[in-house]
ZARO-948204 format. One record per residue: x, y negated, z negated of N, C-alpha, C, O in turn; residue in three letters. Coordinates in steps of 0.001 Angstrom, whole numbers, padded with zeros to 6 digits, always signed. Layout:
N
XYZXYZXYZXYZALA
...
This chain:
252
-128556+011293-037949-127379+011653-038490-126338+011662-037292-125180+011323-037535MET
-126678+012009-036103-125760+012060-034960-125346+010595-034819-124161+010264-034766LYS
-126344+009745-034760-126087+008324-034510-125016+007738-035408-124207+006917-034977LEU
-125020+008172-036674-124066+007764-037722-122776+008353-037386-121795+007618-037495PHE
-122618+009490-037016-121259+010072-036719-120480+009372-035617-119252+009299-035660LYS
-121206+008859-034629-120400+008320-033548-119600+007029-034007-118404+006910-033741LYS
-120342+006024-034739-119523+004898-035207-118420+005345-036193-117373+004699-036241PRO
-118607+006384-036951-117590+006789-037871-116363+007325-037134-115215+007055-037487MET
-116672+008101-036086-115518+008643-035228-114857+007479-034550-113635+007508-034406LYS
-115606+006388-034093-114957+005236-033446-114073+004546-034547-112926+004174-034303TYR
-114614+004412-035653-113882+003665-036783-112621+004488-037059-111537+003911-036970PHE
-112663+005704-037365-111434+006577-037529-110417+006466-036471-109224+006269-036705ASN
-110923+006597-035314-109921+006387-034154-109291+004999-034028-108147+004836-033605ASN
-110091+004020-034414-109491+002673-034389-108611+002530-035527-107609+001826-035405LEU
-108867+003118-036624-108004+002991-037735-106622+003705-037487-105586+003221-037944TYR
-106633+004821-036780-105503+005512-036535-104696+004700-035427-103468+004775-035463LYS
-105257+003998-034532-104672+003198-033591-103953+001976-034228-102902+001528-033768LEU
-104554+001491-035259-104037+000188-036068-102811+000762-036819-101735+000165-036784VAL
-102970+001912-037494-101877+002567-038192-100546+002711-037267-099404+002387-037592VAL
-100962+003262-036068-099829+003501-035149-099167+002279-034700-097938+002262-034630TYR
-099852+001271-034395-099249-000015-034067-098499-000552-035209-097347-000933-035002ARG
-098983-000629-036346-098234-001143-037521-097034-000262-037805-096016-000727-038316LYS
-097164+001070-037456-095995+001972-037639-094882+001625-036731-093733+001711-037164SER
-095100+001245-035529-094123+000887-034518-093523-000383-034902-092325-000544-034669LYS
-094198-001303-035460-093634-002532-035859-092744-002386-037019-091681-003002-037086ARG
-093139-001613-037899-092291-001181-039041-091108-000488-038699-090048-000691-039291LEU
-091254+000442-037634-090064+001175-037280-088929+000341-036746-087755+000665-036923LEU
-089313-000782-036062-088155-001531-035619-087424-002324-036692-086272-002718-036511ARG
-088098-002552-037798-087443-003129-038909-086602-002014-039584-085510-002301-040073LYS
-087054-000831-039619-086242+000267-040316-085021+000570-039555-083981+000891-040132VAL
-085128+000465-038102-083974+000814-037384-082819-000271-037477-081701-000055-037008TYR
-083127-001324-038047-082053-002465-038500-081375-002026-039749-080322-002545-040119ASP
-081990-001043-040421-081446-000618-041774-080644+000787-041523-079500+000979-041933ILE
-081361+001670-040842-080901+003063-040687-081154+003541-039311-082244+003406-038754HIS
-080030+004153-038729-079991+004363-037359-080820+005597-036666-080973+005738-035453SER
-081318+006455-037686-082069+007617-037113-083281+007193-036446-083989+006316-036940TYR
-083584+007808-035268-084794+007580-034465-085816+008464-034948-085578+009670-034879ARG
-086975+008058-035453-088001+008922-035811-088868+009352-034649-089095+008573-033723PHE
-089374+010626-034686-090250+011162-033682-091653+010845-034034-092532+010739-033178HIS
-091861+010689-035368-093293+010340-035863-093267+009089-036619-092945+009097-037807SER
-093598+007969-035980-093680+006736-036560-094595+006686-037812-094315+005921-038735PRO
-095612+007439-037852-096566+007481-038929-095899+007837-040259-096274+007308-041306GLU
-094950+008697-040217-094193+008996-041420-093512+007842-042078-093471+007700-043300LEU
-092965+007000-041185-092319+005814-041745-093333+004800-042388-093073+004202-043432VAL
-094455+004656-041724-095582+003951-042287-096002+004328-043753-096171+003547-044689TYR
-096136+005723-043750-096533+006373-045023-095422+006091-046146-095716+005689-047272GLN
-094252+006319-045760-093115+006204-046594-093046+004829-047388-092509+004768-048494ALA
-093591+003786-046795-093604+002458-047348-094924+001977-047653-095070+000766-047818PHE
-095899+002749-047751-097334+002422-048061-097651+002734-049611-097708+003879-050057LEU
-097836+001648-050319-098123+001778-051712-099690+002096-051771-100452+001807-050849HIS
-100080+002711-052937-101558+003043-052960-102457+001801-052930-103611+001837-052504THR
-101853+000688-053412-102793-000493-053365-102973-001008-051963-103853-001835-051722SER
-102122-000521-050977-102209-001024-049650-103155-000201-048712-103331-000490-047528GLY
-103720+000806-049326-104532+001667-048541-105961+001123-048267-106638+000725-049215ILE
-106424+001097-047035-107704+000443-046736-108930+001337-046946-110054+000887-047170LYS
-108614+002701-046853-109762+003564-047108-109551+004246-048394-108629+005057-048484THR
-110342+003989-049435-110091+004423-050763-109997+005982-050961-109332+006416-051902PRO
-110647+006837-050097-110666+008196-050141-109371+008766-049667-109093+009941-049905ASN
-108531+007941-048973-107400+008638-048379-106166+008215-049181-105270+007540-048673ASP
-106151+008606-050364-105042+008479-051334-103744+009160-050800-102651+008638-051017ARG
-103863+010329-050098-102714+011090-049668-101922+010289-048560-100792+010669-048254ASN
-102463+009249-047987-101679+008544-047011-100643+007619-047505-099885+007083-046696SER
-100545+007379-048834-099548+006518-049420-098312+007315-049639-098347+008518-049381SER
-097190+006751-050102-095886+007331-050127-095668+008286-051173-094605+008903-051242TYR
-096780+008481-052149-096546+009455-053204-096146+010835-052902-095238+011374-053535GLU
-096848+011491-051868-096576+012950-051533-095171+012922-051039-094405+013779-051480ARG
-094693+011965-050098-093325+011911-049585-092432+011722-050654-091374+012349-050618LEU
-092680+010926-051654-091755+010710-052777-091609+012054-053640-090525+012361-054134GLU
-092654+012765-053778-092501+014117-054414-091514+014942-053628-090610+015531-054220PHE
-091648+015009-052323-090656+015899-051547-089433+015291-051695-088534+015992-052158LEU
-089147+013957-051363-087924+013308-051384-087057+013493-052729-085840+013676-052761GLY
-087829+013419-053710-087138+013627-055086-086564+015048-055203-085511+015193-055824ASP
-087148+016051-054680-086532+017402-054751-085327+017478-053667-084266+017991-054021ALA
-085461+017030-052499-084339+016876-051593-083153+016119-052023-082018+016480-051713VAL
-083410+015029-052764-082368+014259-053327-081574+015028-054463-080346+015001-054547LEU
-082297+015626-055212-081754+016325-056470-080856+017436-055898-079758+017636-056417GLU
-081294+018196-054810-080517+019329-054302-079255+018727-053597-078152+019241-053786LEU
-079419+017624-052773-078249+017061-052200-077186+016701-053154-076032+017089-052973ALA
-077555+015913-054245-076669+015439-055229-076033+016667-055910-074807+016668-056029VAL
-076755+017722-056371-076348+018841-057058-075289+019651-056191-074276+020148-056684THR
-075620+019727-054889-074756+020484-054029-073329+019735-053841-072250+020325-053795LYS
-073499+018434-053747-072376+017465-053629-071339+017725-054831-070178+018100-054668TYR
-071915+017481-055984-071112+017655-057196-070700+018946-057407-069564+019090-057859LEU
-071391+019955-057173-070990+021495-057308-069683+021801-056388-068749+022506-056770PHE
-069754+021203-055192-068708+021352-054189-067499+020595-054380-066417+021074-054040ASN
-067600+019382-054928-066546+018344-055013-065855+018418-056368-064755+017886-056516ASN
-066475+019071-057375-065878+019056-058697-065969+020476-059305-066647+020723-060302TYR
-065153+021496-058551-065282+022795-058953-064876+023135-060307-065354+024140-060832PRO
-064050+022406-060923-063607+022791-062254-064422+022090-063431-064109+022390-064583GLU
-065395+021222-063223-066185+020574-064109-067298+021535-064656-067986+022207-063887LEU
-067433+021569-065891-068544+022371-066537-069918+021795-066166-070073+020670-065690PRO
-070970+022734-066447-072361+022318-066052-072690+021154-066698-073261+020269-066061GLU
-072364+020974-068126-072799+019817-068879-072305+018412-068083-073076+017485-067841GLY
-070988+018427-067750-070565+017218-067162-071087+016897-065835-071195+015730-065457ASP
-071439+017987-065060-072147+017885-063724-073551+017428-063959-074071+016641-063168LEU
-074148+017848-064933-075628+017391-065172-075596+015873-065554-076451+015122-065085THR
-074606+015400-066415-074431+013876-066707-074195+013066-065495-074687+011948-065342LYS
-073377+013696-064576-073050+012860-063288-074338+012729-062466-074660+011670-061928MET
-075070+013872-062393-076306+013907-061432-077255+012982-062152-077880+012194-061442ARG
-077450+012958-063414-078532+012076-064047-078115+010564-063769-078981+009703-063615SER
-076902+010305-063718-076393+008901-063586-076685+008501-062224-077049+007350-061982LYS
-076534+009481-061211-076805+009155-059772-078327+009019-059451-078683+008150-058655LEU
-079195+009807-060013-080584+009936-059509-081500+009106-060485-082719+009178-060331VAL
-080975+008332-061468-081933+007640-062217-082640+006540-061528-082200+006134-060453ASN
-083650+006048-062032-084483+004983-061374-083583+003621-061181-083691+002962-060147LYS
-082748+003265-062168-082061+002088-062064-081126+002080-060901-081037+001109-060149ILE
-080330+003334-060741-079481+003456-059673-080071+003334-058241-079622+002629-057337THR
-081168+004153-058195-081842+004224-056885-082640+002887-056548-082827+002558-055377LEU
-083056+002201-057517-083738+000949-057262-082708-000122-056794-083075-000996-056009SER
-081491-000077-057232-080462-001048-056826-080095-000723-055321-079965-001642-054512LYS
-079933+000569-054971-079673+000939-053618-080792+000573-052691-080574+000016-051615ILE
-081970+000883-053106-083110+000537-052356-083221-000966-052032-083525-001386-050915SER
-082956-001729-053083-083018-003204-052891-081928-003611-051964-082238-004407-051077LYS
-080744-003203-052028-079647-003420-051229-079939-003031-049721-079433-003718-048833GLN
-080725-001967-049415-081032-001591-048214-082153-002572-047536-082275-002697-046317LEU
-082926-003224-048474-083911-004113-047973-085259-003363-047951-086187-003772-047254GLY
-085351-002324-048677-086589-001514-048651-087747-002288-049371-088920-002077-049066PHE
-087421-003095-050233-088486-003937-050982-089278-004757-050007-090474-004954-050217SER
-088681-005239-048968-089358-006105-047973-090221-005266-047098-091139-005817-046490ARG
-090020-004002-046976-090829-003299-046064-091939-002644-046729-092748-002071-046000LEU
-092131-002625-048051-093132-001982-048927-094430-002680-048462-094514-003907-048421LEU
-095469-001827-048102-096878-002403-047814-097721-002320-049105-097983-001246-049645ARG
-098105-003452-049541-098949-003509-050739-100089-004574-050656-100082-005470-049812ILE
-101062-004413-051589-102158-005355-051490-101744-006698-051983-100665-006855-052553SER
-102613-007702-051765-102375-009072-052097-102305-009095-053681-101448-009776-054245LYS
-103124-008420-054308-103149-008361-055803-101842-007825-056329-101191-008432-057180GLY
-101476-006686-055810-100140-006188-056146-098939-007051-055958-097935-006982-056666ALA
-099107-007868-054955-098006-008816-054530-097891-009834-055688-096811-010297-056052GLU
-099073-010145-056234-099110-011255-057319-098467-010643-058632-097922-011353-059477LYS
-098567-009375-058725-098151-008644-060001-096568-008296-059738-095902-007684-060572ASP
-096095-008707-058615-094653-008535-058345-094141-007086-058397-092984-006866-058755ASN
-095048-006008-058019-094664-004777-058098-093617-004467-057079-092851-003514-057226ILE
-093581-005245-056073-092389-005050-054984-091048-004860-055581-090242-004098-055046ARG
-090758-005540-056703-089504-005600-057287-089319-004797-058545-088341-004956-059275ASN
-090316-003898-058791-090191-003007-060012-089149-001978-059601-089041-001571-058445LEU
-088351-001562-060670-087427-000458-060469-088078+000884-060139-087563+001671-059345ASN
-089270+001126-060799-089849+002399-060461-090456+002420-058994-090474+003459-058334SER
-090895+001348-058576-091469+001338-057184-090333+001433-056171-090451+002161-055185ILE
-089268+000734-056388-088061+000724-055570-087397+002065-055379-087030+002483-054281LEU
-087260+002746-056581-086687+004072-056583-087666+005028-055892-087217+005963-055230SER
-088936+004840-056013-089895+005775-055422-089750+005750-053833-089707+006798-053189ASP
-089680+004528-053256-089744+004423-051933-088396+004761-051249-088328+005024-050049ILE
-087268+004737-052126-086003+005401-051620-086191+006857-051548-085638+007464-050630TYR
-086893+007479-052394-087117+008881-052317-088195+009374-051236-088108+010459-050660GLU
-089179+008478-051042-090174+008781-050149-089590+008607-048688-090060+009286-047775SER
-088625+007751-048473-087931+007563-047198-087122+008852-046939-087059+009315-045801PHE
-086539+009402-047927-085811+010650-047790-086753+011674-047391-086406+012439-046491ILE
-087905+011806-047932-088956+012856-047663-089345+012699-046238-089540+013701-045549GLY
-089466+011519-045763-089945+011305-044402-088716+011801-043386-088946+012453-042368ALA
-087468+011425-043780-086332+011895-043120-086289+013376-042938-086081+013920-041854LEU
-086508+014022-044123-086400+015480-044134-087547+016088-043231-087352+017041-042476TYR
-088702+015476-043375-089789+016114-042512-089624+015888-040938-090022+016690-040093LEU
-088989+014697-040671-088985+014263-039240-087607+014838-038712-087586+015261-037556ASP
-086563+014879-039405-085239+015096-038872-084535+016193-039545-083376+016435-039206GLY
-085156+016942-040539-084607+018159-041143-083624+017726-042309-083391+016554-042604SER
-083117+018770-042889-082140+018607-044080-080928+017735-043610-080454+016847-044319TRP
-080488+018034-042435-079225+017342-041943-079396+015704-042014-078503+015020-042514LYS
-080445+015193-041549-080745+013916-041434-080914+013174-042912-080407+012089-043197GLU
-081653+013908-043704-081836+013483-045136-080643+013476-045863-080391+012514-046589ALA
-079758+014564-045750-078448+014692-046527-077512+013565-046057-076805+012970-046871ASN
-077507+013262-044700-076633+012275-044086-076911+010874-044711-075979+010136-045032LYS
-078171+010541-044868-078684+009296-045379-078334+009254-046897-077884+008226-047402PHE
-078541+010342-047584-078193+010316-049062-076556+010211-049271-076092+009673-050276ILE
-075800+010720-048332-074357+010705-048452-073946+009301-048135-073090+008749-048825SER
-074535+008678-047092-074088+007264-046824-074441+006169-047735-073719+005185-047894ASN
-075632+006363-048371-076181+005269-049265-075913+005492-050646-075856+004511-051388THR
-075726+006746-051143-075639+007052-052575-074291+007788-052969-073565+007339-053855LEU
-074018+008853-052318-072911+009772-052700-071535+009116-052335-070516+009415-052957LEU
-071539+008229-051323-070290+007564-050940-069791+006534-051943-068640+006098-051910SER
-070815+006120-052941-070462+005208-053856-070499+005789-055276-070567+005062-056267LYS
-070452+007130-055336-070539+007888-056618-069510+007474-057641-069784+007471-058841HIS
-068323+007122-057172-067168+006908-058165-067531+005467-058811-067235+005253-059987GLU
-068060+004662-058168-068530+003258-058662-069591+003443-059672-069525+002839-060743ILE
-070650+004311-059372-071773+004486-059951-071600+005231-061334-072221+004969-062363LEU
-070643+006205-061166-070444+007066-062360-068867+007048-062660-068192+008046-062404ILE
-068342+005981-063166-066933+006041-063506-066575+007027-064588-067422+007362-065416PRO
-065396+007484-064609-065133+008556-065552-065488+008283-067045-065943+009219-067702SER
-065323+007148-067583-065673+007015-069010-067144+007237-069306-067511+007429-070465PRO
-068016+007216-068268-069416+007550-068387-069619+009064-068771-070577+009458-069435ASP
-068695+009806-068321-068636+011240-068642-068076+011463-069897-068759+011614-070909ILE
-066687+011494-069869-065823+011304-071114-064385+011067-070669-063885+011666-069717GLN
-063733+010139-071426-062438+009782-070916-061437+010727-071630-060830+010397-072649ASN
-061311+011932-071012-060448+012934-071638-058981+012523-071521-058141+012941-072319TYR
-058676+011665-070475-057269+011244-070303-056942+010403-071536-055951+010657-072220LYS
-057775+009403-071816-057628+008568-072962-057414+009369-074335-056548+009081-075161GLY
-058332+010419-074451-058311+011147-075680-056984+011932-075759-056391+012120-076822GLN
-056557+012379-074544-055269+013204-074604-054047+012305-075215-053315+012651-076142LEU
-053992+011124-074518-052889+010139-075004-053019+009905-076426-052023+009881-077149PHE
-054318+009711-076914-054419+009426-078345-053971+010617-079229-053269+010457-080227GLU
-054390+011738-078831-054052+012945-079599-052506+013168-079544-051919+013527-080565TYR
-051845+012967-078393-050361+013020-078433-049615+012087-079344-048591+012402-079950CYS
-050206+010912-079397-049658+009840-080224-049699+010195-081664-048766+010035-082451GLN
-050998+010745-081965-051259+011031-083409-050349+012333-083921-050070+012506-085107GLN
-049955+013166-082911-049252+014417-083207-047833+014325-082796-047234+015388-082635ASN
-047209+013208-082604-045848+012937-082257-045459+013854-080978-044436+014539-080944ASN
-046380+013779-079963-045994+014489-078789-045684+013407-077698-046394+012406-077603ILE
-044634+013623-076894-044388+012708-075982-045491+012507-074973-046173+013451-074575TYR
-045656+011288-074572-046863+010962-073588-046944+011938-072553-045894+012271-072004ASN
-048020+012448-072199-048179+013415-071066-047915+012737-069706-048227+011558-069538PRO
-047378+013430-068794-047203+012944-067428-048215+013626-066571-048467+014829-066631GLU
-048784+012754-065757-049697+013175-064732-049204+013049-063341-049050+011938-062834PHE
-048934+014220-062665-048397+014303-061386-049234+014895-060409-049786+015959-060692ILE
-049425+014331-059226-050128+014941-058047-049261+016025-057550-048179+015758-057028VAL
-049708+017305-057695-048826+018245-057212-049297+019039-055857-048621+019908-055307THR
-050446+018628-055467-050910+019156-054222-051998+018265-053622-052792+017670-054350ASN
-052028+018179-052318-053122+017491-051678-053556+018422-050360-052756+018615-049444GLU
-054712+018898-050359-055151+019891-049343-056528+019486-048766-057387+018870-049397ASP
-056629+019913-047476-057990+019687-046790-057882+018566-045769-056843+017919-045643GLY
-058980+018345-045036-058985+017282-043935-059120+015916-044512-059500+015722-045666PRO
-058802+014987-043682-058550+013567-044140-059903+013004-044751-059871+012098-045584ALA
-061018+013533-044338-062347+013036-044879-062721+013778-046243-063652+013396-046953HIS
-061955+014809-046526-062304+015610-047756-061159+016255-048456-061158+017454-048735GLY
-060195+015446-048730-058958+015847-049305-059247+016394-050815-060041+015775-051524ILE
-058643+017466-051254-058652+017912-052624-057375+017604-053254-056335+017918-052674ASN
-057352+017019-054388-056233+016553-055169-056005+017489-056232-056961+017876-056903PHE
-054786+017913-056466-054471+018813-057680-053478+018013-058488-052351+017760-058062GLU
-053910+017634-059628-053079+016874-060570-052637+017825-061803-053448+018489-062449VAL
-051252+017804-062043-050801+018563-063150-050311+017780-064207-049784+016690-063982SER
-050451+018281-065453-049951+017588-066645-048703+018285-067241-048641+019505-067394ILE
-047775+017473-067547-046472+018036-068146-046383+017371-069516-046555+016167-069705TYR
-046069+018363-070543-045854+017772-071803-044481+018198-072283-044176+019390-072296LEU
-043634+017233-072684-042273+017619-072933-041520+018303-071813-040758+019257-071973ASN
-041815+017713-070652-041286+018268-069419-041695+019666-069020-041080+020271-068141ASN
-042682+020164-069630-043204+021584-069307-044676+021526-068828-045537+020836-069375LYS
-044863+022273-067816-046308+022318-067181-047268+022700-068273-046939+023580-069068PHE
-048444+022092-068367-049357+022366-069411-050826+022761-068847-051474+023674-069357TYR
-051278+022026-067794-052475+022250-067218-052729+021458-065840-051990+020545-065472SER
-053763+021865-065176-053915+021135-063886-055472+021099-063611-056291+021869-064113SER
-055738+020074-062727-057144+019837-062489-057226+019614-060874-056315+019078-060242GLY
-058345+020057-060333-058580+019910-058845-060006+019170-058567-061056+019563-059077LEU
-059921+018179-057794-061075+017454-057545-060791+016638-056117-059711+016655-055526ALA
-061882+015983-055726-061818+015166-054542-061198+013847-054753-060830+013207-053769LYS
-061038+013356-056006-060291+012139-056214-059283+012441-057303-059470+013367-058093THR
-058196+011648-057347-057114+011744-058352-057663+011518-059694-057381+012260-060636LYS
-058509+010416-059805-059111+010050-060971-059866+011268-061837-059737+011436-063050LYS
-060610+012007-061015-061254+013144-061653-060488+014296-061819-060754+015054-062751TYR
-059514+014553-060999-058531+015572-061064-057799+015417-062457-057561+016373-063196ALA
-057465+014083-062734-056773+013855-063989-057705+014182-065215-057280+014727-066233GLU
-058944+013821-065039-059810+014086-066198-060052+015535-066465-060244+015946-067609GLN
-060044+016318-065404-060259+017700-065527-059023+018418-066223-059145+019260-067112ILE
-057816+017971-065696-056566+018503-066266-056344+018036-067770-055779+018767-068584ALA
-056815+016802-068077-056662+016303-069501-057671+017015-070437-057384+017193-071621ALA
-058861+017426-069909-059715+018214-070763-059169+019482-071045-059194+019921-072195LYS
-058602+020211-069963-057964+021549-070292-056872+021446-071265-056755+022288-072155LYS
-055949+020312-071124-054910+020214-071942-055323+020021-073389-054684+020606-074264ALA
-056365+019225-073706-057047+018921-074980-057459+020224-075590-057085+020496-076731LEU
-058252+021096-074859-058588+022225-075266-057564+023177-075701-057688+023890-076697ASN
-056497+023165-074883-055391+024072-075126-054611+023570-076430-054199+024345-077293LYS
-054472+022307-076466-053704+021723-077803-054462+022125-079032-053927+022588-080039LEU
-055776+021908-078873-056554+021978-080196-056663+023493-080605-056951+023793-081764MET
-056450+024365-079719-056599+025871-080041-055299+026527-080283-055267+027733-080531ASN
-054189+025792-080227-052946+026457-080540-052534+026628-081942-051474+027194-082209GLU
């Protein structure tokens, strides 16, 4: 039995050495995509390792799945916090729709592919033939697993920074206002049907630092103030103000 343990120990150490060397090579490719310098290269290796690429069948936990589980939770919190802070007047229902649009597999897979993550995924030859490298479900998973690795290695700050740069900075393109509800269009339609002069949308205030300005948009009907909306963009401030105006008109 003792004679058997020594070769096994040697094999395990050799396997760890191989993983470490592969991790270092993978890390150099990752640094071309994202600037954060990892303290634990093994986390990066794990973040891009599909179950099909595992050499030791009993070591399923070395794949990206556990990191993806963690990254999914970190991503949802980051997106939720961002939307909550940046759209203070939107109701829970609209915030939920916005979050769903941002964290769905189609959106995340597009970003993952744009980042070049599909090329870094480590899979078996059989999985390569099945083209799983380009599946939306896999691409979205490795985006989340990388977030999990960032969170473990560099804390919330680094994970949130990555999410902000790659996803949240594009949120207006990914979730244009009509995807929530075009309250502004509905307001114009309501006014036309009820012989009310077209509403005027006026930016009445801009407040905050250059990288985080809050816009206040006010609506005037028949030259009288009617409602206002506050948001990080004029577009969403208009939607908030229009929704308030619609509710007010319908309840008069």
